[in-house]
C-alpha atoms as a printed R data frame, in Angstrom:
    type eleno elety resid chain resno       x       y        z
1   ATOM     1    CA   MET     A     1 141.316 -49.534 -249.443
2   ATOM     2    CA   SER     A     2 142.939 -51.615 -246.722
3   ATOM     3    CA   GLU     A     3 143.850 -55.258 -246.962
4   ATOM     4    CA   THR     A     4 143.179 -57.751 -244.213
5   ATOM     5    CA   ASN     A     5 144.613 -61.241 -244.021
6   ATOM     6    CA   GLY     A     6 142.551 -64.119 -242.615
7   ATOM     7    CA   ALA     A     7 144.241 -64.048 -239.188
8   ATOM     8    CA   THR     A     8 143.505 -60.347 -238.695
9   ATOM     9    CA   ALA     A     9 139.901 -60.803 -239.772
10  ATOM    10    CA   LEU     A    10 139.394 -63.334 -236.962
11  ATOM    11    CA   LEU     A    11 140.586 -60.767 -234.400
12  ATOM    12    CA   LYS     A    12 138.303 -57.927 -235.465
13  ATOM    13    CA   THR     A    13 134.557 -57.356 -235.692
14  ATOM    14    CA   THR     A    14 133.067 -54.471 -237.640
15  ATOM    15    CA   VAL     A    15 129.449 -53.304 -237.697
16  ATOM    16    CA   GLN     A    16 127.556 -50.281 -238.912
17  ATOM    17    CA   VAL     A    17 125.925 -49.073 -235.696
18  ATOM    18    CA   GLU     A    18 122.716 -47.934 -237.379
19  ATOM    19    CA   GLU     A    19 122.267 -51.477 -238.744
20  ATOM    20    CA   VAL     A    20 122.286 -53.029 -235.250
21  ATOM    21    CA   GLU     A    21 118.739 -53.806 -234.138
22  ATOM    22    CA   PRO     A    22 117.397 -51.149 -231.757
23  ATOM    23    CA   VAL     A    23 115.540 -52.432 -228.696
24  ATOM    24    CA   GLU     A    24 113.232 -50.217 -226.661
25  ATOM    25    CA   VAL     A    25 114.285 -50.322 -222.999
26  ATOM    26    CA   VAL     A    26 111.293 -48.202 -221.964
27  ATOM    27    CA   PRO     A    27 109.362 -45.623 -223.983
28  ATOM    28    CA   GLY     A    28 111.863 -42.947 -225.015
29  ATOM    29    CA   ILE     A    29 115.031 -45.038 -224.527
30  ATOM    30    CA   VAL     A    30 116.445 -47.266 -227.262
31  ATOM    31    CA   ARG     A    31 119.560 -49.441 -226.900
32  ATOM    32    CA   ARG     A    32 121.669 -51.137 -229.539
33  ATOM    33    CA   ARG     A    33 123.890 -53.902 -228.144
34  ATOM    34    CA   LEU     A    34 127.176 -53.825 -230.014
35  ATOM    35    CA   PRO     A    35 129.471 -56.822 -230.496
36  ATOM    36    CA   ARG     A    36 131.026 -58.118 -227.306
37  ATOM    37    CA   THR     A    37 134.019 -60.209 -226.413
38  ATOM    38    CA   GLU     A    38 134.929 -62.088 -223.267
39  ATOM    39    CA   TYR     A    39 136.467 -58.802 -222.013
40  ATOM    40    CA   ALA     A    40 133.872 -56.104 -222.695
41  ATOM    41    CA   GLY     A    41 130.473 -55.324 -224.169
42  ATOM    42    CA   GLY     A    42 129.544 -52.228 -226.126
43  ATOM    43    CA   TRP     A    43 126.250 -50.410 -226.495
44  ATOM    44    CA   LEU     A    44 124.700 -47.290 -227.992
45  ATOM    45    CA   ILE     A    45 121.759 -45.686 -226.213
46  ATOM    46    CA   ASP     A    46 119.436 -42.992 -227.532
47  ATOM    47    CA   PHE     A    47 117.430 -41.030 -224.963
48  ATOM    48    CA   ALA     A    48 114.412 -39.008 -226.068
49  ATOM    49    CA   PRO     A    49 113.978 -35.587 -224.462
50  ATOM    50    CA   GLY     A    50 112.688 -35.911 -220.886
51  ATOM    51    CA   SER     A    51 113.569 -39.598 -220.494
52  ATOM    52    CA   GLU     A    52 115.222 -41.324 -217.539
53  ATOM    53    CA   TRP     A    53 116.789 -44.774 -217.165
54  ATOM    54    CA   PRO     A    54 114.092 -46.998 -215.621
55  ATOM    55    CA   GLU     A    55 116.031 -47.966 -212.481
56  ATOM    56    CA   VAL     A    56 119.267 -47.270 -210.651
57  ATOM    57    CA   ASP     A    57 122.090 -48.925 -212.617
58  ATOM    58    CA   VAL     A    58 124.478 -50.705 -210.224
59  ATOM    59    CA   HIS     A    59 127.893 -51.713 -211.557
60  ATOM    60    CA   ALA     A    60 129.575 -54.954 -210.586
61  ATOM    61    CA   THR     A    61 132.364 -54.067 -213.016
62  ATOM    62    CA   GLU     A    62 133.655 -50.882 -214.626
63  ATOM    63    CA   GLU     A    63 131.387 -49.032 -217.063
64  ATOM    64    CA   ARG     A    64 132.306 -46.148 -219.359
65  ATOM    65    CA   TYR     A    65 130.359 -43.966 -221.737
66  ATOM    66    CA   PHE     A    66 130.985 -41.133 -224.154
67  ATOM    67    CA   VAL     A    67 128.273 -38.552 -224.819
68  ATOM    68    CA   LEU     A    68 127.931 -38.207 -228.591
69  ATOM    69    CA   SER     A    69 125.107 -35.674 -228.618
70  ATOM    70    CA   GLY     A    70 122.662 -33.954 -226.312
71  ATOM    71    CA   GLU     A    71 123.110 -33.829 -222.557
72  ATOM    72    CA   VAL     A    72 123.113 -36.616 -219.953
73  ATOM    73    CA   ILE     A    73 122.306 -35.652 -216.366
74  ATOM    74    CA   GLU     A    74 123.793 -37.690 -213.506
75  ATOM    75    CA   GLY     A    75 122.496 -36.363 -210.188
76  ATOM    76    CA   GLU     A    76 123.404 -32.654 -210.330
77  ATOM    77    CA   GLU     A    77 126.113 -33.053 -213.008
78  ATOM    78    CA   ARG     A    78 125.423 -32.340 -216.668
79  ATOM    79    CA   HIS     A    79 127.500 -34.064 -219.328
80  ATOM    80    CA   GLY     A    80 127.403 -32.631 -222.839
81  ATOM    81    CA   PRO     A    81 128.824 -33.848 -226.146
82  ATOM    82    CA   GLY     A    82 132.426 -34.947 -225.869
83  ATOM    83    CA   THR     A    83 132.200 -35.916 -222.180
84  ATOM    84    CA   TYR     A    84 133.738 -39.263 -221.219
85  ATOM    85    CA   VAL     A    85 132.412 -40.762 -217.973
86  ATOM    86    CA   VAL     A    86 133.925 -43.735 -216.100
87  ATOM    87    CA   PHE     A    87 132.128 -45.584 -213.289
88  ATOM    88    CA   ALA     A    88 134.173 -47.818 -210.969
89  ATOM    89    CA   PRO     A    89 132.934 -51.220 -209.811
90  ATOM    90    CA   GLY     A    90 130.407 -50.741 -207.019
91  ATOM    91    CA   SER     A    91 129.161 -47.394 -208.364
92  ATOM    92    CA   ARG     A    92 125.553 -46.622 -209.224
93  ATOM    93    CA   HIS     A    93 123.699 -44.040 -211.260
94  ATOM    94    CA   ARG     A    94 120.414 -43.285 -213.002
95  ATOM    95    CA   PRO     A    95 121.009 -41.181 -216.127
96  ATOM    96    CA   ARG     A    96 118.355 -38.864 -217.453
97  ATOM    97    CA   THR     A    97 118.085 -36.071 -219.985
98  ATOM    98    CA   GLU     A    98 115.996 -33.000 -220.597
99  ATOM    99    CA   THR     A    99 117.188 -32.399 -224.175
100 ATOM   100    CA   GLY     A   100 117.671 -35.938 -225.464
101 ATOM   101    CA   ALA     A   101 121.044 -37.623 -225.790
102 ATOM   102    CA   ARG     A   102 123.061 -40.316 -227.516
103 ATOM   103    CA   MET     A   103 125.801 -42.176 -225.657
104 ATOM   104    CA   LEU     A   104 128.258 -44.853 -226.669
105 ATOM   105    CA   GLY     A   105 129.328 -47.113 -223.833
106 ATOM   106    CA   ILE     A   106 131.486 -50.017 -222.809
107 ATOM   107    CA   THR     A   107 130.924 -52.379 -219.910
108 ATOM   108    CA   VAL     A   108 133.992 -54.274 -218.739
109 ATOM   109    CA   LEU     A   109 133.045 -57.899 -218.108
110 ATOM   110    CA   PRO     A   110 134.130 -59.891 -215.055
111 ATOM   111    CA   ARG     A   111 137.143 -62.135 -215.562
């Protein structure tokens, strides 16, 4: 068991990801928006087999994701479990999957 003083508790947010409300982006894609700060926002996305993000995702700021399970396809590249992908500001992509996938991501917010 770890102890936390009041000051530390104000600097940390903890959630159980499966308890965050899932929102259907389109049929076959579900997103959970994780706690955000003024610096970054987190999210977890589940893709059903054969699904594709509904539009090209254009990044004004940096975006990163980690493939937890399945396979994410970006153009001709395939990213399996354990792959960490970083998109620079100005980049664009439209992820899809044949097998289904789960990704955990972070979007860096403008400052």
